[in-house]
C-alpha positions as CSV (number, residue, x, y, z in Angstrom):
1,M,21.3,57.1,0.1
2,Q,17.5,56.7,-0.1
3,F,16.1,55.3,-3.4
4,H,12.9,54.2,-4.9
5,K,12.4,51.6,-7.7
6,Y,9.7,52.1,-10.3
7,Q,8.8,50.2,-13.5
8,G,6.7,51.0,-16.5
9,T,5.9,47.9,-18.5
10,G,9.1,46.3,-17.3
11,N,11.3,49.4,-18.1
12,D,12.8,49.9,-14.6
13,F,14.3,52.9,-13.0
14,I,16.0,54.0,-9.8
15,I,14.4,57.3,-8.7
16,I,15.9,59.6,-6.2
17,D,14.2,62.6,-4.5
18,D,17.0,65.1,-5.1
19,R,15.2,68.3,-4.3
20,A,18.1,69.1,-2.0
21,Q,20.5,68.6,-4.9
22,A,22.8,66.3,-2.9
23,F,23.4,63.8,-5.7
24,D,26.7,64.2,-7.6
25,E,25.4,64.0,-11.2
26,A,29.0,64.2,-12.5
27,D,29.8,60.8,-10.9
28,Q,29.0,58.5,-13.8
29,E,30.7,55.5,-12.1
30,L,28.3,55.9,-9.2
31,V,25.3,55.9,-11.5
32,A,26.5,52.9,-13.4
33,R,27.2,51.0,-10.2
34,L,23.7,51.8,-8.8
35,C,22.2,50.5,-12.1
36,H,24.3,47.4,-12.2
37,R,22.1,44.3,-11.7
38,R,24.7,42.3,-9.8
39,F,26.6,44.9,-7.8
40,G,24.0,47.6,-7.4
41,I,20.2,48.0,-7.2
42,G,19.7,47.2,-10.9
43,A,17.8,49.3,-13.4
44,D,17.7,50.5,-17.0
45,G,18.4,54.0,-15.9
46,L,18.5,56.5,-12.9
47,I,16.3,59.5,-12.5
48,L,16.7,62.5,-10.2
49,L,13.6,64.5,-9.2
50,R,14.6,68.2,-8.6
51,N,12.9,71.5,-7.9
52,K,12.5,73.8,-10.9
53,P,11.0,77.3,-10.9
54,D,7.7,77.6,-12.9
55,F,7.4,73.8,-13.0
56,D,6.2,71.1,-10.6
57,F,9.6,69.5,-10.8
58,E,12.5,68.7,-13.1
59,M,13.5,65.3,-14.5
60,V,17.3,64.6,-14.8
61,Y,17.9,61.2,-16.5
62,F,20.9,58.9,-16.8
63,N,21.3,55.8,-18.8
64,A,22.5,52.6,-17.1
65,D,26.0,53.3,-18.3
66,G,26.1,56.4,-16.1
67,R,25.9,59.0,-18.9
68,P,23.3,61.7,-19.1
69,S,20.7,60.7,-21.7
70,S,18.1,62.1,-24.1
71,M,14.4,61.8,-23.1
72,C,13.0,58.6,-21.6
73,G,9.2,58.2,-22.0
74,N,8.6,55.4,-19.5
75,G,11.0,57.1,-17.1
76,G,9.0,60.3,-17.4
77,R,5.8,58.4,-16.6
78,C,7.4,56.7,-13.6
79,L,8.7,60.0,-12.3
80,V,5.1,61.5,-12.6
81,A,3.9,58.5,-10.5
82,F,6.7,59.1,-8.0
83,A,5.8,62.8,-7.7
84,K,2.2,61.9,-7.0
85,D,3.3,59.4,-4.4
86,L,5.4,62.2,-2.8
87,G,2.4,64.5,-2.8
88,I,4.1,67.0,-5.1
89,I,1.2,66.7,-7.6
90,A,-2.4,65.6,-7.4
91,S,-3.4,64.2,-10.8
92,E,-1.8,66.6,-13.3
93,A,1.8,67.7,-13.7
94,R,4.0,70.0,-15.8
95,F,7.7,69.2,-15.6
96,L,10.9,70.0,-17.4
97,A,13.1,67.3,-19.1
98,V,16.1,67.4,-21.3
99,D,14.0,67.8,-24.4
100,G,11.8,70.6,-22.9
101,P,8.5,70.9,-21.0
102,H,6.1,68.0,-20.7
103,D,2.5,67.8,-19.5
104,A,1.2,64.6,-17.8
105,R,-1.7,63.3,-15.8
106,V,-2.5,60.3,-13.7
107,D,-5.9,58.6,-14.2
108,A,-7.9,57.1,-11.4
109,D,-6.9,53.6,-12.4
110,G,-3.2,54.5,-12.2
111,T,-2.6,54.9,-15.9
112,V,0.0,57.6,-16.4
113,R,-0.3,59.7,-19.6
114,L,2.7,61.8,-20.8
115,K,2.6,64.4,-23.5
116,M,5.6,63.9,-25.8
117,Q,7.2,66.6,-28.0
118,D,5.9,67.1,-31.5
119,A,7.6,65.0,-34.1
120,A,8.6,65.3,-37.7
121,A,7.5,62.8,-40.4
122,P,9.4,59.5,-40.5
123,Q,12.5,59.7,-42.7
124,S,14.1,56.9,-44.7
125,A,16.8,55.4,-42.6
126,E,20.4,56.0,-43.8
127,T,21.2,52.3,-43.4
128,G,19.0,51.6,-46.4
129,G,16.1,49.1,-46.9
130,H,12.6,50.0,-45.9
131,D,13.4,51.1,-42.4
132,V,12.6,54.6,-41.1
133,F,14.1,57.0,-38.5
134,L,12.3,59.3,-36.1
135,H,13.3,61.5,-33.2
136,T,10.7,61.3,-30.4
137,G,12.8,62.9,-27.7
138,S,15.4,60.2,-28.4
139,P,16.6,58.9,-31.7
140,H,14.9,55.8,-33.0
141,H,15.5,53.5,-35.9
142,V,12.3,51.5,-36.7
143,H,12.6,48.2,-38.5
144,F,9.4,46.5,-39.7
145,L,9.9,42.8,-39.7
146,D,9.8,41.1,-43.1
147,P,8.2,37.6,-42.9
148,A,11.1,36.3,-44.9
149,E,13.4,37.3,-42.0
150,A,11.4,35.7,-39.3
151,P,7.7,34.8,-39.0
152,T,7.4,36.6,-35.6
153,L,9.5,38.7,-33.3
154,A,9.7,35.8,-30.8
155,G,12.6,34.2,-32.5
156,F,14.3,37.3,-33.9
157,N,17.8,38.1,-32.7
158,V,17.2,41.6,-31.4
159,F,20.5,41.9,-29.6
160,A,22.8,41.1,-32.5
161,T,20.8,43.0,-35.1
162,G,20.1,45.9,-32.8
163,Q,23.7,46.3,-31.8
164,A,24.8,46.4,-35.4
165,I,22.3,49.1,-36.4
166,R,22.9,51.0,-33.1
167,R,26.6,51.3,-34.0
168,H,26.2,51.8,-37.7
169,S,28.4,54.6,-39.2
170,A,25.2,56.4,-40.3
171,Y,24.4,57.1,-36.7
172,A,27.9,57.9,-35.5
173,P,29.1,59.1,-33.1
174,A,26.1,59.1,-30.7
175,G,24.3,56.0,-32.1
176,T,20.6,55.3,-32.0
177,N,18.0,53.2,-30.3
178,V,16.6,50.4,-32.5
179,N,13.0,49.1,-32.6
180,F,11.8,45.9,-34.3
181,V,8.2,45.7,-35.2
182,E,5.9,42.8,-36.2
183,V,3.2,44.0,-38.5
184,P,-0.2,42.7,-37.3
185,A,-2.7,41.4,-39.9
186,D,-5.2,43.9,-38.5
187,P,-3.6,47.4,-37.9
188,G,-6.2,48.0,-35.1
189,Q,-4.6,45.2,-33.1
190,P,-1.6,45.7,-30.8
191,W,1.7,46.1,-32.7
192,P,4.4,43.8,-31.2
193,V,7.6,45.7,-30.5
194,R,11.1,44.8,-29.2
195,T,13.8,47.4,-28.5
196,Y,17.5,47.5,-28.3
197,E,18.5,50.6,-26.2
198,R,21.7,52.5,-26.5
199,G,23.2,53.3,-23.0
200,V,21.8,50.0,-21.7
201,E,23.4,48.2,-24.7
202,D,20.9,45.5,-24.5
203,E,17.3,44.7,-25.2
204,T,14.9,46.2,-22.6
205,L,11.4,45.0,-21.8
206,S,9.9,48.2,-23.0
207,C,10.9,51.7,-24.3
208,G,8.5,54.7,-24.2
209,T,10.1,56.9,-26.8
210,G,10.6,53.7,-28.9
211,V,6.9,52.7,-29.0
212,T,6.0,56.3,-29.7
213,A,8.3,56.2,-32.7
214,V,6.8,52.9,-33.8
215,A,3.2,54.2,-33.5
216,L,4.0,57.3,-35.6
217,A,5.8,55.2,-38.2
218,A,3.0,52.6,-38.2
219,S,0.6,55.4,-39.3
220,Q,2.2,55.0,-42.7
221,R,1.1,51.3,-42.6
222,G,-2.6,51.7,-41.8
223,A,-2.5,52.3,-38.0
224,T,-4.7,55.0,-36.7
225,S,-4.6,56.9,-33.4
226,P,-4.7,55.6,-30.7
227,V,-2.2,52.9,-31.5
228,R,-1.8,50.0,-29.1
229,L,1.7,48.5,-28.8
230,S,2.7,45.2,-27.2
231,T,6.2,45.0,-25.6
232,P,7.7,42.1,-23.7
233,G,6.9,44.1,-20.5
234,G,3.3,44.9,-21.3
235,E,1.0,47.1,-23.4
236,L,1.3,50.8,-24.1
237,E,-0.8,53.2,-26.1
238,V,0.1,56.2,-28.2
239,A,-2.4,58.8,-29.4
240,F,-1.5,61.6,-31.8
241,E,-2.7,64.1,-34.4
242,Q,-1.1,64.0,-37.9
243,H,-0.5,67.1,-39.9
244,P,-0.9,67.3,-43.7
245,N,2.9,67.7,-44.0
246,G,3.4,64.3,-42.3
247,G,4.4,65.6,-38.9
248,F,2.8,64.8,-35.6
249,A,1.4,66.9,-32.7
250,N,-0.5,66.3,-29.5
251,V,1.4,63.0,-29.0
252,W,0.5,61.2,-25.8
253,L,2.2,58.1,-24.4
254,S,0.0,56.1,-21.9
255,G,0.4,53.1,-19.7
256,P,1.1,51.8,-16.2
257,A,3.8,53.1,-13.9
258,V,4.3,51.1,-10.7
259,R,6.4,51.5,-7.5
260,V,8.3,48.2,-7.0
261,F,10.2,48.9,-3.7
262,G,12.3,51.4,-1.9
263,G,15.3,51.4,0.5
264,E,18.7,52.7,1.2
265,I,22.1,51.9,-0.2
């Protein structure tokens, strides 16, 4: 099997050109084994690129546990870069993902910009406190760090706290992704973000739908479009338009998407 490895701010993916539809997507054990960092290639997820009428291509995404997943923003950006490397697109793309159609473009400097779906206004999280919940193609719980908890995200226990919220009864049975945010003194500066991802069941270096949720939620705390977000894997940007009803449209996630290597397994 030929594969390609891409990463977007440290969020890494196995990508397979499956236009011949030879990959058995029902084989969850195979996907999990390929994503395993000791016994496989190693990745946060696996993506199939397939043909789709009326679109440049289709994105079929699996979490590292082998299960089909909701939308992955960084994965979508990496797939756009892969499609460009294959010569399927030049600089603009329109593709179909699990949450619907997406537009994208690749800038001359390699920045990949992905249009996300419109989003509703942030809702108070069912777990209580001052946290909020948004759906940006995937479900996201957003927790703004209270200085009384920890002065910065650097020493915060993302794994334990994220796992507890991810499995909270309020989000049963599917669970949610969890984002922890350090509020900068100047809302125009990058907002530090760390994310616990369901399906990976661990912290990842970055999460595209996660930083999108954080940027939209941060608009209630003084952030204005475009919002810069700093993840352990690098910096991303989210631009958006906000409606009077609190919802969001014309949401774009932008950042690098880089080919790491390719081979066969």
